[in-house]
VODRENKOL-976594 format. One record per residue (C-alpha): residue in three letters; z, y, x. Coordinates in steps of 0.2 Angstrom, whole numbers, padded with zeros to 4 digits. Each point is the difference from the previous one (the first is absolute). Layout:
N
{site "ala", {Z, Y, X}} ...
***
This chain:
401
{site "met", {0106, -0282, 0511}} {site "gln", {0014, -0003, 0012}} {site "asn", {-0011, 0002, 0015}} {site "leu", {-0007, 0016, -0007}} {site "asn", {0018, 0007, -0001}} {site "lys", {0003, -0005, 0017}} {site "lys", {-0016, 0009, 0007}} {site "lys", {0005, 0016, -0010}} {site "lys", {0017, 0000, 0008}} {site "ala", {-0007, -0002, 0017}} {site "asn", {-0012, 0014, -0002}} {site "thr", {0014, 0012, -0005}} {site "ala", {0015, -0006, 0011}} {site "gly", {-0006, 0011, 0014}} {site "gln", {0000, 0017, -0009}} {site "ala", {0010, 0011, -0011}} {site "pro", {-0004, -0001, -0019}} {site "asn", {-0013, 0011, -0008}} {site "leu", {0007, 0016, -0007}} {site "arg", {-0003, 0005, -0019}} {site "ala", {-0003, 0018, -0006}} {site "thr", {0017, -0001, -0010}} {site "asp", {0010, -0005, 0015}} {site "pro", {0014, 0013, 0004}} {site "gln", {-0005, 0003, 0018}} {site "val", {-0019, 0003, -0006}} {site "ile", {0006, 0013, -0013}} {site "glu", {0011, 0008, 0013}} {site "leu", {-0014, 0001, 0013}} {site "trp", {-0011, 0009, -0013}} {site "val", {0014, 0013, -0003}} {site "arg", {0004, 0002, 0019}} {site "ala", {-0018, 0003, 0004}} {site "gly", {-0004, 0012, -0014}} {site "gly", {-0014, -0011, -0006}} {site "arg", {-0010, 0005, 0016}} {site "cys", {-0007, -0010, 0015}} {site "glu", {0013, 0000, 0014}} {site "phe", {-0013, -0002, 0014}} {site "his", {0001, 0016, 0010}} {site "gly", {-0012, 0013, -0005}} {site "cys", {-0006, -0009, -0016}} {site "asn", {0012, 0005, -0013}} {site "asp", {-0012, -0005, -0014}} {site "phe", {0007, -0001, -0017}} {site "leu", {-0001, -0018, -0006}} {site "phe", {0001, 0002, -0019}} {site "gln", {-0017, 0009, -0001}} {site "asp", {-0017, -0002, 0008}} {site "arg", {-0004, 0016, 0010}} {site "leu", {-0019, -0001, -0004}} {site "thr", {0000, -0003, -0019}} {site "thr", {0018, 0005, -0004}} {site "asn", {0002, -0015, -0010}} {site "asn", {0018, -0007, -0001}} {site "ala", {0003, -0016, 0008}} {site "lys", {0012, -0009, 0012}} {site "leu", {-0009, 0000, 0016}} {site "ala", {0015, -0005, 0012}} {site "asp", {0003, -0015, 0011}} {site "ile", {0017, -0006, 0004}} {site "ala", {-0002, -0003, 0018}} {site "his", {0012, -0009, 0012}} {site "ile", {0004, 0008, 0017}} {site "ile", {0005, -0017, 0006}} {site "ala", {-0011, -0012, -0009}} {site "arg", {0007, -0013, -0013}} {site "ser", {-0006, -0014, 0011}} {site "lys", {0003, -0003, 0018}} {site "asn", {-0019, -0001, 0003}} {site "gly", {-0003, 0017, -0008}} {site "pro", {-0002, 0017, 0007}} {site "arg", {0016, 0003, 0011}} {site "gly", {0006, -0016, -0007}} {site "asn", {0007, -0006, 0017}} {site "asp", {0014, 0012, -0002}} {site "pro", {0018, -0008, 0000}} {site "leu", {0003, 0008, -0017}} {site "pro", {0006, -0015, -0011}} {site "leu", {-0012, -0005, -0014}} {site "ser", {0014, 0003, -0013}} {site "gln", {0000, 0018, 0005}} {site "arg", {-0018, 0004, 0000}} {site "asn", {-0001, 0005, -0018}} {site "arg", {0014, 0013, 0002}} {site "ile", {-0004, 0018, -0004}} {site "glu", {0002, 0004, 0019}} {site "asn", {-0015, -0010, 0004}} {site "leu", {-0012, 0005, -0014}} {site "phe", {-0013, 0014, 0002}} {site "leu", {-0009, 0008, -0015}} {site "ala", {-0019, 0001, 0005}} {site "cys", {-0017, 0003, -0007}} {site "thr", {-0011, -0015, 0002}} {site "lys", {-0010, 0008, 0014}} {site "his", {0015, 0003, 0011}} {site "his", {0008, -0017, -0005}} {site "arg", {-0015, -0008, 0007}} {site "leu", {0000, 0011, 0015}} {site "ile", {0017, -0004, 0006}} {site "asp", {-0002, -0019, -0004}} {site "asn", {-0017, -0001, 0009}} {site "arg", {0002, -0013, 0013}} {site "lys", {-0011, 0009, 0012}} {site "leu", {0010, 0016, -0002}} {site "val", {0018, -0006, -0004}} {site "ser", {0006, 0004, 0018}} {site "lys", {-0004, 0018, -0003}} {site "tyr", {0013, 0000, -0015}} {site "pro", {0016, -0009, 0007}} {site "lys", {0016, -0001, -0010}} {site "asp", {0008, 0015, 0007}} {site "leu", {-0015, 0012, -0003}} {site "leu", {-0001, -0006, -0019}} {site "leu", {0019, 0002, -0002}} {site "arg", {-0002, 0018, 0007}} {site "tyr", {-0014, 0003, -0013}} {site "lys", {0011, -0007, -0014}} {site "gln", {0015, 0010, 0005}} {site "ala", {-0009, 0017, 0002}} {site "his", {-0009, -0002, -0016}} {site "glu", {0015, -0005, -0011}} {site "glu", {0011, 0013, 0008}} {site "arg", {-0013, 0013, -0004}} {site "ile", {-0002, -0006, -0018}} {site "arg", {0019, 0000, -0002}} {site "tyr", {0001, 0018, 0007}} {site "val", {-0014, 0007, -0011}} {site "thr", {0006, -0008, -0016}} {site "gly", {0017, 0007, 0003}} {site "leu", {-0006, 0018, 0000}} {site "gly", {0004, 0010, -0016}} {site "asp", {-0010, 0013, -0010}} {site "glu", {0008, 0013, 0011}} {site "asn", {-0011, -0007, 0015}} {site "glu", {-0016, 0002, -0009}} {site "thr", {-0013, 0011, 0007}} {site "thr", {-0016, 0006, -0007}} {site "val", {-0015, -0001, 0011}} {site "val", {-0013, 0014, 0001}} {site "arg", {-0016, -0005, 0010}} {site "leu", {-0013, 0012, 0005}} {site "ile", {-0016, -0007, 0008}} {site "gly", {-0015, 0010, 0006}} {site "asn", {-0013, 0000, 0014}} {site "val", {0006, 0004, 0017}} {site "arg", {-0012, 0005, 0013}} {site "gly", {-0014, -0007, -0010}} {site "asn", {0008, -0017, -0002}} {site "thr", {0006, -0008, -0017}} {site "val", {0018, -0005, 0001}} {site "ser", {0012, -0010, -0011}} {site "ile", {0019, -0004, 0000}} {site "ser", {0004, -0018, -0007}} {site "asn", {0014, -0004, -0011}} {site "glu", {0007, -0012, 0013}} {site "glu", {0000, 0014, 0013}} {site "ile", {0010, 0010, -0012}} {site "arg", {0012, -0014, -0005}} {site "glu", {0004, -0004, 0018}} {site "ala", {0002, 0019, 0005}} {site "val", {0012, 0004, -0015}} {site "leu", {0011, -0016, 0002}} {site "lys", {0001, 0001, 0019}} {site "ser", {0002, 0019, 0002}} {site "ser", {0012, 0003, -0015}} {site "asp", {0012, -0008, -0011}} {site "arg", {-0012, 0001, -0015}} {site "tyr", {-0014, -0009, -0008}} {site "pro", {-0016, 0006, -0007}} {site "arg", {-0002, 0001, -0018}} {site "tyr", {-0018, 0005, -0003}} {site "leu", {-0012, -0012, 0008}} {site "gly", {-0009, -0008, -0015}} {site "ala", {-0017, 0008, -0003}} {site "glu", {0005, 0006, -0017}} {site "asn", {0015, 0009, 0007}} {site "thr", {-0004, 0006, 0017}} {site "ile", {0000, 0019, 0002}} {site "glu", {-0015, 0000, 0010}} {site "ile", {-0011, 0015, 0005}} {site "asp", {-0018, -0005, 0006}} {site "leu", {-0010, 0014, 0009}} {site "arg", {-0013, -0012, 0008}} {site "asn", {-0014, 0005, -0011}} {site "leu", {0001, 0019, 0000}} {site "asn", {-0017, 0009, 0001}} {site "asp", {-0006, 0014, 0011}} {site "arg", {0010, -0005, 0016}} {site "asp", {0008, 0015, 0009}} {site "thr", {-0006, 0013, -0013}} {site "thr", {0012, 0011, -0010}} {site "gln", {-0004, -0011, -0015}} {site "tyr", {0005, -0016, 0010}} {site "trp", {0018, 0007, 0003}} {site "ile", {0001, 0007, -0018}} {site "gln", {-0005, -0017, -0007}} {site "gly", {0013, -0009, 0010}} {site "val", {0014, 0012, -0005}} {site "glu", {-0004, -0001, -0018}} {site "arg", {0000, -0019, 0001}} {site "ile", {0017, 0000, 0009}} {site "lys", {0007, 0012, -0013}} {site "asp", {-0007, -0010, -0015}} {site "val", {0009, -0016, 0006}} {site "ile", {0016, 0008, 0004}} {site "asp", {0001, 0010, -0016}} {site "arg", {-0005, -0015, -0011}} {site "arg", {0009, -0014, 0008}} {site "leu", {0014, 0006, 0011}} {site "val", {0007, 0016, -0008}} {site "pro", {0004, -0009, -0017}} {site "ala", {0008, -0015, 0009}} {site "ile", {0011, 0012, 0010}} {site "gln", {0004, 0010, -0016}} {site "asn", {0005, -0015, -0010}} {site "gly", {0011, -0007, 0014}} {site "glu", {-0012, -0015, 0002}} {site "thr", {-0003, 0005, 0018}} {site "arg", {0015, 0004, 0011}} {site "his", {-0007, -0003, 0018}} {site "leu", {-0017, 0001, 0007}} {site "ser", {-0009, -0008, 0015}} {site "ala", {-0016, 0008, 0006}} {site "phe", {-0014, -0009, 0009}} {site "ala", {-0015, 0010, 0004}} {site "leu", {-0016, -0001, 0010}} {site "ala", {-0010, 0016, -0002}} {site "arg", {-0005, 0016, 0008}} {site "ile", {0014, 0011, 0005}} {site "pro", {-0003, 0014, -0013}} {site "phe", {0001, -0013, -0014}} {site "leu", {0016, -0007, 0007}} {site "ala", {0008, 0017, 0000}} {site "tyr", {-0005, 0003, -0018}} {site "leu", {0007, -0017, -0005}} {site "gly", {0017, 0005, 0008}} {site "his", {0000, 0016, -0010}} {site "ala", {-0006, -0008, -0016}} {site "ile", {0014, -0014, 0001}} {site "gly", {0013, 0014, 0001}} {site "asp", {0018, -0002, 0003}} {site "lys", {0007, -0006, -0017}} {site "val", {0004, -0018, 0007}} {site "pro", {0003, -0006, 0018}} {site "leu", {-0016, -0005, 0009}} {site "glu", {-0002, -0012, 0015}} {site "ile", {-0016, 0002, 0009}} {site "phe", {-0008, -0014, 0010}} {site "gln", {-0011, 0001, 0015}} {site "lys", {-0013, -0012, 0006}} {site "gln", {0005, -0005, 0018}} {site "arg", {-0011, 0004, 0015}} {site "asn", {0009, -0008, 0014}} {site "gly", {-0006, -0018, 0000}} {site "asn", {0007, -0004, -0018}} {site "glu", {-0013, 0006, -0012}} {site "gly", {0012, -0003, -0015}} {site "trp", {0010, 0012, -0010}} {site "val", {0018, -0005, 0005}} {site "trp", {0010, 0013, 0008}} {site "his", {0006, -0004, 0017}} {site "pro", {0019, 0000, 0004}} {site "ser", {0006, 0016, 0007}} {site "gln", {0001, 0001, 0018}} {site "thr", {-0003, 0016, 0011}} {site "glu", {-0006, 0012, -0013}} {site "pro", {-0012, 0014, 0004}} {site "arg", {0006, 0018, -0003}} {site "phe", {-0011, 0014, -0006}} {site "val", {0000, 0018, 0003}} {site "phe", {-0009, 0016, -0006}} {site "gln", {-0004, 0016, 0008}} {site "lys", {-0009, 0016, -0002}} {site "glu", {-0016, 0000, 0010}} {site "arg", {-0005, 0017, -0004}} {site "asp", {0004, 0015, -0011}} {site "gly", {-0013, 0006, -0012}} {site "ser", {-0003, 0018, -0005}} {site "asp", {0001, -0004, -0019}} {site "lys", {0016, -0007, -0006}} {site "ser", {-0008, -0008, -0015}} {site "cys", {-0011, -0012, 0011}} {site "val", {0009, -0015, 0007}} {site "ala", {-0007, -0017, 0006}} {site "ile", {0008, -0016, 0007}} {site "leu", {-0008, -0012, 0012}} {site "ile", {0008, -0017, -0002}} {site "ser", {-0003, -0012, 0015}} {site "leu", {0007, -0017, -0003}} {site "ser", {-0014, -0013, 0000}} {site "gly", {-0011, 0011, 0011}} {site "gln", {-0001, 0017, 0007}} {site "val", {-0005, 0016, -0010}} {site "leu", {-0007, 0013, 0011}} {site "leu", {-0003, 0019, -0003}} {site "asp", {-0018, -0001, 0004}} {site "gln", {-0002, -0013, -0014}} {site "leu", {0005, 0013, -0014}} {site "pro", {-0013, 0008, -0011}} {site "glu", {-0005, 0018, 0004}} {site "thr", {0010, 0006, -0016}} {site "ile", {0016, -0004, 0010}} {site "ser", {-0001, 0017, 0009}} {site "asp", {0013, 0010, 0010}} {site "asn", {0007, 0005, -0016}} {site "phe", {0009, -0017, -0001}} {site "thr", {0017, -0005, 0006}} {site "ile", {-0002, -0018, 0006}} {site "tyr", {0014, -0013, 0002}} {site "ser", {-0002, -0017, 0008}} {site "his", {0009, -0015, -0005}} {site "thr", {0000, -0014, 0013}} {site "pro", {0010, -0015, 0007}} {site "asp", {0014, 0006, 0012}} {site "gly", {-0004, -0006, 0018}} {site "ser", {-0013, -0012, -0005}} {site "ala", {-0019, -0001, -0003}} {site "pro", {-0007, -0001, -0018}} {site "ser", {-0003, -0019, -0004}} {site "arg", {-0006, -0010, -0016}} {site "ala", {0015, -0011, 0003}} {site "leu", {0012, 0015, 0001}} {site "leu", {0008, -0003, -0017}} {site "ala", {0005, -0019, 0000}} {site "ser", {0017, 0001, -0009}} {site "lys", {0008, 0008, -0015}} {site "asn", {0011, 0011, 0011}} {site "ser", {-0015, 0007, 0010}} {site "leu", {-0008, 0005, -0016}} {site "glu", {0016, 0008, -0006}} {site "gln", {0001, 0009, 0017}} {site "phe", {-0017, 0008, -0003}} {site "arg", {0004, 0004, -0019}} {site "ala", {0016, 0009, 0005}} {site "thr", {-0009, 0011, 0013}} {site "tyr", {-0015, 0003, -0011}} {site "ala", {0012, 0006, -0014}} {site "asn", {0009, 0011, 0012}} {site "leu", {-0017, 0008, 0005}} {site "leu", {-0005, 0003, -0018}} {site "arg", {0017, 0008, -0003}} {site "glu", {-0002, 0012, 0015}} {site "ile", {-0017, 0005, -0005}} {site "glu", {0007, 0003, -0018}} {site "lys", {0014, 0011, 0007}} {site "asn", {-0010, 0010, 0013}} {site "tyr", {-0017, 0002, -0008}} {site "pro", {0004, 0004, -0019}} {site "ala", {-0017, 0008, -0001}} {site "ala", {-0009, -0016, 0004}} {site "lys", {-0008, -0007, -0016}} {site "ala", {-0007, -0016, 0009}} {site "ile", {0003, -0010, 0016}} {site "his", {-0015, -0007, 0008}} {site "ile", {0003, -0018, 0006}} {site "phe", {-0010, -0008, 0014}} {site "pro", {0006, -0018, 0001}} {site "ala", {-0002, -0014, 0012}} {site "val", {0012, -0012, -0008}} {site "ser", {0003, -0018, -0006}} {site "ile", {0000, -0005, -0018}} {site "ser", {0019, 0001, -0003}} {site "ala", {0001, 0018, 0008}} {site "gly", {-0015, 0005, -0011}} {site "ile", {0009, -0004, -0016}} {site "ile", {0015, 0010, 0007}} {site "leu", {-0011, 0016, 0002}} {site "gly", {-0001, 0002, -0019}} {site "arg", {0016, -0007, -0005}} {site "glu", {0011, 0013, 0009}} {site "leu", {-0008, 0014, -0009}} {site "leu", {0013, 0009, -0011}} {site "lys", {-0006, 0005, -0017}} {site "asp", {0001, 0019, -0002}} {site "val", {0007, 0002, 0017}} {site "ser", {-0013, -0005, 0013}} {site "pro", {-0016, 0008, 0003}} {site "ser", {-0015, -0011, -0005}} {site "leu", {-0008, -0012, 0012}} {site "ile", {-0018, 0000, 0006}} {site "ile", {-0003, -0017, 0007}} {site "tyr", {-0014, -0001, 0013}} {site "asp", {-0010, -0016, 0004}} {site "lys", {-0008, -0004, 0017}} {site "ser", {-0018, -0002, -0001}} {site "gly", {-0007, -0005, 0018}} {site "thr", {0009, 0012, 0012}} {site "lys", {0003, 0014, -0013}} {site "phe", {0012, 0002, -0015}} {site "glu", {-0007, 0005, -0017}} {site "lys", {0010, 0006, -0015}} {site "ala", {0003, -0015, -0012}} {site "ile", {0014, 0002, -0013}} {site "thr", {0011, 0014, -0006}} {site "ile", {0017, -0006, -0007}} {site "asn", {0008, 0014, -0010}} {site "ser", {0019, 0001, 0000}} {site "gly", {0001, 0012, -0015}} {site "arg", {0007, 0014, 0011}} {site "lys", {-0006, 0018, -0006}} 
***
């Protein structure tokens, strides 16, 4: 027995003692990490299996500097007596624990890198859990087919964009709570019935899910994520209305395909001007060239010489899909567009509708319908580009008589 005890002591003398689930530093690590894997980009919730949704503890308490001198990164000068301290512990899923401790890969995950992962994750958890009810935002997600392709917007993309682009956190991301409008299975593409079906679906979800939540005070701020054709985006903006603040997000097209707004730098400016005076004061059209150029010869024959035509373009730069990259750039467009509508309302009181020919990005598409003033603005007739020509798609009624 004496020899066995000596052997046991020899085996443990060169390493820090084992940690128990009830040790204070283990409990603190779970809290600091928010119960999620701290490996950068993972963030798995470690109290529940993602596939089965069964509840279970699925975390490993990893050591950045191994408990043993012979373990991963174990040759660090950190004393063995300090290797079980919270600063050296890393909450990880089993997969990433094995990855960072794999002897063939351990050089890719040095101490400094893992410490950065740990610090960034724990600072984010502390920030997010410090946000109060006033920082909640309700997410409205619209998805459809774009240029024949089926599209989607993941929950992780939404979380990242909201947290990085604002001082808010998304409330509705569970399948049972998401205010989601799915237009991907509409029939009779590009027909009148196709556009009617899409409008009815948007209106149905907004009326059933969003309007009651706004009326009872449950929803006080909105975040819109959308991938769909421009006429549907414009109708969504109108249907959401202006009862609560709305933040619109934009899928980036300048090397970063995520939804995080870029920091404001040199912002584009926008101008509108009258391209021609029409002979009929009730006929007005706007050509909006942001992501591409809208040309007069692309307009349908119904837009005759009777129409007064305005153009709305970037000031001093060419249209581009990456034009709206920051919140401020979208606000610049919104303000100019609103001023244009107000000018038309004032100078063309006989106009019952404004014909809109848009080549715009997602966020600007939502703005098109949102700036319509009830009982004040003319209705909007939104056109969709099919090939090289524009065709009438959706009419958004303002209620003006």
